[in-house]
C-alpha positions in Angstrom: 89.0 119.8 149.7 90.7 123.2 150.2 94.2 123.4 151.5 95.0 125.2 154.7 96.5 128.1 152.8 93.3 128.6 150.8 91.2 128.3 154.0 93.2 131.0 155.6 92.8 133.2 152.6 89.0 132.8 152.5 88.9 133.4 156.2 90.8 136.6 155.8 88.7 137.8 152.9 85.3 136.8 154.0 85.7 136.8 157.8 84.5 133.2 158.2 85.9 131.4 161.2 85.7 127.7 162.0 83.3 128.5 164.8 80.8 129.9 162.3 77.9 127.6 161.4 77.8 126.6 157.7 74.6 128.6 157.1 76.0 131.8 158.5 79.3 131.2 156.8 77.7 130.7 153.4 75.4 133.7 154.0 78.5 135.9 154.7 80.3 134.7 151.7 77.3 135.5 149.5 76.9 139.0 150.9 80.6 139.8 150.5 80.7 138.4 146.9 77.5 140.3 146.0 78.8 143.6 147.4 82.3 143.4 146.0 81.0 142.0 142.6 78.4 144.7 142.4 81.0 147.4 142.7 83.2 145.8 140.0 80.3 145.2 137.6 78.2 148.3 138.1 81.0 150.8 138.7 84.3 149.6 137.2 82.9 147.9 134.1 80.9 150.9 132.7 84.0 153.1 133.1 86.2 150.6 131.2 83.5 150.3 128.6 83.6 154.0 127.9 87.4 154.1 127.7 87.4 151.2 125.3 84.7 152.6 123.1 86.5 155.9 122.8 89.5 154.2 121.1 87.9 151.3 119.4 85.6 151.5 116.4 84.2 148.4 114.7 86.7 146.2 116.5 89.8 148.2 115.4 91.9 150.8 117.2 90.7 154.2 116.1 91.7 157.6 117.6 89.8 159.7 115.1 87.3 160.9 117.7 90.0 162.3 119.8 91.7 163.8 116.8 88.5 165.7 115.8 88.1 166.9 119.4 91.6 168.5 119.4 91.3 169.9 115.9 87.7 170.6 114.7 86.0 170.6 118.1 88.8 172.0 120.3 86.6 175.0 121.2 84.2 172.7 123.0 86.8 171.7 125.6 87.9 175.3 126.0 84.3 176.4 126.5 83.8 173.7 129.2 86.9 174.6 131.1 86.1 178.3 130.8 82.6 178.0 132.2 83.7 175.5 134.9 86.6 177.8 136.2 84.3 180.9 136.2 81.5 179.0 137.9 83.8 177.6 140.5 85.2 181.0 141.4 81.9 182.8 141.7 80.2 179.9 143.5 83.1 179.9 146.1 82.9 183.6 146.6 79.2 183.3 147.2 79.5 180.2 149.3 82.3 181.6 151.5 80.5 184.9 152.0 77.3 183.1 153.1 79.3 180.7 155.3 81.1 183.6 157.1 77.8 185.4 157.6 76.2 182.4 159.2 79.1 181.4 161.4 80.8 184.7 162.3 78.1 187.4 162.5 75.5 188.1 165.2 73.1 189.5 162.7 69.5 188.3 162.6 68.0 186.0 160.1 70.7 183.3 160.1 68.1 180.5 160.5 66.3 181.8 157.5 69.5 181.7 155.5 70.2 178.1 156.6 66.7 177.0 155.8 66.8 178.4 152.3 70.3 176.8 151.7 68.8 173.4 152.7 65.8 174.0 150.4 68.0 174.6 147.4 69.8 171.2 148.1 66.6 169.3 147.4 65.6 171.1 144.2 65.5 169.3 140.9 68.0 170.3 138.2 67.2 173.2 135.8 65.1 175.0 138.4 67.5 178.0 138.2 67.4 177.8 134.4 63.7 177.7 134.4 63.4 180.7 136.7 66.0 182.5 134.7 63.9 182.2 131.6 60.8 183.2 133.5 62.4 186.3 135.0 65.0 187.4 132.4 64.0 185.7 129.2 62.7 187.5 126.1 59.2 187.6 127.7 60.6 187.5 131.3 58.8 189.1 134.2 61.6 191.5 135.1 63.3 192.2 131.7 60.3 192.4 129.5 57.3 193.1 131.7 58.7 195.4 134.3 61.7 197.1 132.5 60.3 196.9 129.0 63.7 195.8 127.6 64.4 193.3 124.8 67.7 191.8 125.7 69.3 188.5 124.7 69.8 186.6 128.0 71.3 183.6 126.4 74.9 182.7 126.2 77.9 181.8 128.3 77.1 184.5 130.9 73.7 183.0 131.6 75.3 179.5 132.0 77.9 180.9 134.5 75.4 182.9 136.4 72.9 180.1 136.8 75.5 177.4 137.6 77.2 179.7 140.2 73.9 180.4 142.0 72.9 176.7 141.8 76.1 175.5 143.3 76.7 178.3 145.8 74.4 176.6 148.4 76.4 173.4 148.4 79.6 175.3 148.7 78.2 177.3 151.6 77.0 174.2 153.5 80.4 172.5 153.1 82.3 175.5 154.3 79.8 176.1 157.2 80.4 172.5 158.3 84.2 173.1 158.5 83.9 176.6 160.0 81.7 175.3 162.8 84.2 172.5 163.5 87.2 174.8 163.9 88.6 175.0 167.4 87.5 178.5 168.5 90.3 178.7 171.1 92.7 179.2 168.2 90.9 182.2 167.0 90.7 183.5 170.6 94.5 183.0 171.0 95.1 185.0 167.8 93.0 187.9 169.2 94.7 187.7 172.6 98.1 188.0 170.9 97.1 191.3 169.4 95.9 190.4 165.9 93.0 192.3 164.5 89.7 190.5 163.8 90.2 190.9 160.0 93.8 189.6 160.2 92.7 186.7 162.3 90.0 185.9 159.7 92.5 186.0 156.8 95.4 184.3 158.6 93.7 181.8 160.9 90.0 181.2 160.1 90.0 180.9 156.4 93.2 178.8 156.2 91.7 176.4 158.7 88.6 176.2 156.5 90.8 175.1 153.6 89.3 171.5 153.6 85.8 172.8 153.1 86.8 175.4 150.5 88.9 172.9 148.4 86.1 170.3 148.7 83.5 172.8 147.5 85.8 173.9 144.6 86.2 170.2 143.5 82.5 169.5 143.6 81.4 172.7 141.8 84.1 172.2 139.1 83.0 168.6 138.4 79.3 169.5 138.5 79.8 172.4 136.1 81.8 170.2 133.7 79.1 167.5 133.6 76.2 169.9 133.3 74.6 169.5 129.9 71.1 170.8 130.6 71.8 174.4 131.5 73.8 175.0 128.3 71.0 173.5 126.3 68.3 175.6 127.9 70.0 179.0 128.2 73.3 178.6 126.3 72.0 179.8 123.0 74.7 179.2 120.5 77.3 178.5 123.2 78.0 174.8 123.4 80.2 172.7 125.8 81.5 169.1 125.8 78.8 167.7 128.0 76.0 169.1 125.8 77.6 167.7 122.6 78.1 164.3 124.3 74.4 164.3 125.2 73.4 165.2 121.7 75.7 162.7 120.1 74.0 159.9 122.1 70.4 161.1 122.0 70.4 162.6 118.5 73.1 160.9 116.5 73.8 157.7 118.5 77.5 158.3 117.8 78.7 156.4 120.9 82.4 156.6 119.9 82.5 160.3 119.7 80.3 160.7 122.8 82.7 158.4 124.7 85.7 160.4 123.7 84.0 163.6 124.8 83.1 162.1 128.1 86.7 160.9 128.6 88.0 164.4 128.1 85.5 165.6 130.7 86.8 162.9 133.1 90.5 163.8 132.8 90.3 167.4 134.3 87.9 166.1 137.0 90.3 163.4 138.0 93.2 165.8 138.0 91.3 168.2 140.3 90.4 165.3 142.6 93.9 164.0 143.0 95.2 167.5 143.6 92.5 167.7 146.4 93.6 164.4 147.9 97.2 165.5 147.9 96.4 168.9 149.6 94.2 167.2 152.1 96.9 164.6 153.0 99.2 167.5 154.0 96.5 169.4 155.9 97.0 169.7 159.6 93.5 171.0 160.2 91.5 168.1 158.7 90.5 166.1 161.7 87.6 164.2 163.1 88.5 164.7 166.7 86.2 166.7 169.0 87.4 170.2 169.5 86.1 173.3 171.3 83.5 174.7 169.1 80.3 176.7 169.2 79.8 180.5 168.7 82.9 182.2 167.5 84.5 184.9 169.6 85.8 186.5 166.4 83.8 189.7 165.7 84.1 190.9 162.2 84.6 194.5 161.3 81.5 196.5 160.6 82.3 197.1 156.9 82.9 193.4 156.3 79.6 192.5 158.0 77.8 194.9 155.6 79.5 193.3 152.6 78.7 189.8 153.7 75.1 190.7 154.6 74.6 192.4 151.2 76.0 189.4 149.3 74.0 186.9 151.4 70.7 188.6 151.3 71.0 189.4 147.6 71.5 185.7 147.0 68.5 184.9 149.3 66.3 187.4 147.6 67.0 185.9 144.3 66.3 182.4 145.7 63.0 183.5 147.2 62.1 185.2 143.9 63.2 182.0 142.1 61.0 179.7 144.1 58.1 182.1 144.1 58.3 182.3 140.3 58.4 178.5 140.0 55.4 178.2 142.2 53.4 180.8 140.4 54.5 179.5 137.0 52.5 176.3 137.7 49.3 178.3 138.0 49.8 181.3 135.7 47.7 180.8 132.6 50.4 181.9 130.0 53.7 183.1 131.4 54.9 186.3 129.9 51.4 187.1 128.5 48.7 186.3 131.0 49.6 185.9 134.7 46.1 185.2 135.9 45.4 182.1 138.1 44.6 179.0 136.2 44.7 175.2 136.7 45.2 174.4 133.1 48.8 173.2 133.6 47.8 171.0 136.5 44.9 169.5 134.4 47.4 168.8 131.6 49.1 166.3 133.9 47.7 163.3 132.1 48.0 159.8 133.4 51.3 159.1 131.6 53.0 162.2 133.0 51.6 161.6 136.5 52.9 158.1 136.3 56.4 159.4 135.7 56.2 161.2 139.0 55.0 158.1 140.8 57.7 156.1 139.1 60.3 158.5 140.4 59.1 158.0 144.0 59.2 154.2 143.6 62.7 154.3 142.1 63.9 156.7 144.8 62.7 154.6 147.7 64.2 151.4 146.3 67.5 153.1 145.5 67.6 154.8 149.0 67.1 151.5 150.9 69.2 149.1 148.8 72.0 151.7 148.3 72.3 152.4 152.0 72.5 148.7 152.8 75.2 148.1 150.2 77.1 151.1 151.3 77.2 150.0 154.9 78.2 146.4 154.0 81.0 147.8 151.8 82.2 150.2 154.6 82.3 147.2 157.0 84.3 145.1 154.5 86.8 148.0 153.8 87.1 149.2 157.4 87.1 145.9 159.3 88.1 143.1 157.0 91.1 144.9 155.4 90.9 142.4 152.5 93.7 142.3 149.8 93.1 145.1 147.4 90.8 147.1 149.8 92.4 150.4 148.8 91.7 149.7 145.1 88.2 148.6 145.9 87.6 151.8 147.9 89.0 153.9 145.0 86.7 152.1 142.5 83.7 152.6 144.7 84.5 156.3 145.0 84.9 156.8 141.2 81.2 157.6 140.6 81.5 160.7 142.7 84.4 162.0 140.6 83.2 161.2 137.1 80.6 163.4 135.2 77.1 162.1 135.0 77.2 161.9 131.2 80.2 159.6 131.4 78.5 157.3 133.9 75.3 157.2 131.8 77.0 156.5 128.5 79.0 153.8 130.4 75.8 152.0 131.3 74.6 152.1 127.8 77.8 150.5 126.5 78.2 148.0 129.4 74.7 146.7 129.6 73.4 146.8 126.1 74.4 143.3 125.0 74.1 139.8 126.5 74.7 138.4 129.0 73.9 141.7 130.8 71.4 143.2 128.4 69.7 145.5 130.9 69.2 148.8 129.1 65.6 150.0 128.9 64.7 148.3 132.2 63.7 149.9 135.5 66.5 147.8 137.1 69.3 149.5 135.3 68.0 153.0 136.2 67.8 152.1 139.9 71.2 150.4 139.9 72.7 153.5 138.3 71.3 155.7 141.0 72.5 153.3 143.7 76.1 153.2 142.6 76.2 156.8 141.7 75.5 157.7 145.3 77.3 154.8 146.9 80.3 156.8 148.0 78.3 158.7 150.6 77.0 155.6 152.2 80.4 154.0 152.2 82.2 157.0 153.7 79.6 157.8 156.4 79.6 154.1 157.4 83.4 154.1 157.5 83.3 157.3 159.6 81.1 155.6 162.2 83.2 152.4 162.2 86.4 154.4 162.7 85.0 155.7 166.0 83.7 152.3 167.1 86.3 150.5 169.3 87.2 147.2 167.5 88.0 145.6 170.9 84.3 145.3 171.6 83.9 143.1 168.5 87.0 141.1 169.5 85.6 140.6 172.9 82.3 139.3 171.5 84.3 136.8 169.3 86.3 135.7 172.2 83.1 134.9 174.0 82.0 132.7 171.1 80.0 135.0 168.9 80.2 134.4 165.2 81.1 137.0 162.7 77.5 137.2 161.6 76.2 137.9 165.1 79.0 140.4 165.8 77.9 142.4 162.8 74.1 142.0 163.5 74.2 142.8 167.2 77.1 145.2 167.6 78.1 146.8 164.4 74.7 147.2 162.6 73.0 149.2 165.5 75.9 151.6 165.5 75.5 152.2 161.8 71.9 153.4 162.1 72.8 157.2 161.7 74.9 156.4 158.6 72.1 154.4 157.1 69.6 157.2 157.7 71.8 159.8 156.2 72.6 157.6 153.2 68.9 156.9 152.6 67.9 160.5 152.7 70.8 161.5 150.4 70.2 158.7 147.9 66.4 159.2 147.9 66.9 163.0 147.3 69.5 162.5 144.6 67.4 159.9 142.7 64.4 162.2 142.8 66.4 165.1 141.5 69.0 163.5 139.2 69.0 163.5 135.4 72.7 163.6 134.3 73.2 159.8 134.0 69.7 158.3 133.9 68.5 160.4 130.9 70.5 158.0 128.7 68.9 154.9 130.3 65.2 156.0 130.3 63.1 154.5 127.6 60.3 156.7 126.0 57.6 154.8 127.9 59.3 154.8 131.3 60.3 158.4 131.9 60.8 159.8 135.4 59.8 163.2 136.7 63.1 165.0 136.1 63.2 163.9 132.4 59.6 165.0 131.9 60.5 168.4 133.5 63.6 168.7 131.2 61.6 167.9 128.1 58.9 170.4 129.0 61.4 173.2 129.6 63.4 172.3 126.4 60.1 172.4 124.4 59.1 175.8 125.9 56.3 174.4 128.0 57.1 176.5 131.1 53.8 175.7 132.9 54.3 171.9 132.9 57.9 172.3 133.8 57.0 174.4 136.8 54.3 171.8 137.9 56.9 169.0 137.9 59.4 171.2 139.7 56.9 171.9 142.5 55.9 168.2 142.7 59.5 167.1 143.1 60.4 169.8 145.6 57.3 169.2 147.8 57.7 165.4 147.8 61.4 165.5 148.7 60.7 168.1 151.3 58.0 165.9 152.9 60.3 162.9 153.0 63.2 164.8 154.5 61.1 166.5 157.2 59.4 163.2 158.0 62.7 161.4 158.6 64.0 164.3 160.6 60.9 164.4 162.8 59.9 160.8 163.2 63.3 159.0 163.2 66.0 161.5 163.8 64.4 163.7 166.4 66.3 164.0 169.7 69.3 162.4 167.9 72.3 164.6 168.2 73.9 163.1 165.2 77.3 164.4 164.2 76.5 163.7 160.5 74.6 166.8 159.9 76.1 170.2 159.2 75.6 172.8 161.8 75.9 170.8 165.1 78.1 172.0 167.9 80.8 169.3 167.6 83.4 169.0 164.9 81.8 168.1 161.6 83.8 167.0 158.7 81.6 164.2 157.4 80.6 166.3 154.4 84.3 166.5 153.4 85.0 162.9 154.3 82.4 161.9 151.7 85.0 162.7 149.0 88.2 162.2 150.8 
């Protein structure tokens, strides 16, 4: 029999009161143990496995992999940082310019801008690289066909260009969310006190948008560091750490060296993240309270409007050209030689390749539903239970967002290759990887909802005799519906378009659509790559529109960027 002290501890941890029936109490215990245990097993253990593998070889302590990286392969780390810094800078310039155009100009076409930004967010990886080859490659439509030039488009400049364009949309959406949440009366006060519109923009508006800008910088930097596909496709002889980590796993199966490379990728990502957290903790403008928002009274100077419009529409023209190229590439007979209409690439989608696409849909639906449920339960435990070690648990659950995809994928190979958790090569491990990779969004959005839900309502229900189970089922869960829907859409979209981590976990006979697309592009089969790109984009677009129309219509949810009220949920995702 448990002592009273132990009873109190279990009650505090699992929320089981003496009034709860045994069935509900056992059910709650099981749920909490599964949720917390899942985070520790499928998030923390793979990370620990990579760190151990990087310093242990054949059971003995061995730092030779790190020694080689800092001597023979030092250039790889410098290349990664070089590309990541340049990409972050250019993506922020593009993103901030687009965000200011959307929020602080009265020029037409802003809805088109926003629609294209959202479209780019549901595109599979390497779409930009594929279009870059089709437009600017050695047989590209623009460079070779129209201009008649024979230039070498491959190298670090191609990587930076494509990564900057690919990540600019995310940066723009994050910054737009913060700019639309700024209290517009502060800008009006600055103008009333005699400041010019340009000075108000530089001294008031942009500093208040600091949370969005810093968050965008963090995300772009980490994504650039972990991108192995773009350097493989258009890097030429220019290599980075993420690419070499991928090749050491897939080609050489040198897990020790790949683990050391992934750990080096993790360190700068963690440093940037902690700098972000420190800056955010001192920010006076990062708030979730409702403020006066809407259309800004700040009118930008004419010359600045022209600059912003030029940057924005140049970006959009390229995006339109990119997607048009991808679409036509699926039907062009031989890209670069014969652009006539043909269904040859569609017909080449044999049963095995089509099955990969259907497998992606299945994995995405499962990951979206299960991941959203786990994220909401975890947010409830962290926000309401306040169990011992909740801050550590929250940090561990957030780690997948910070770490590069290659690191997380290699971690799953090492952690689940041997008994008792020999799961590699199974569909289960692929889905689980996608679930815990996207878990931070479900947890943070759930916590954001719970922070606005008055806990006195739950206390009153308990005082009236309701069990913990019924309080959660009848009061908390209905309030978490918007967070569930957002988490499902995000996890579904991410699973359909991801490749960074799962490429290490896919067996040859169980590929998904993104891996088929990557292999096609890498092998020079542009037509098949374009077909898969179109299939992924169209399917994800249909699911997103369906949810928005059938489930979220007439819902004025504050979780979506672009509403009238303060919107910081996008930033809270990583805070």
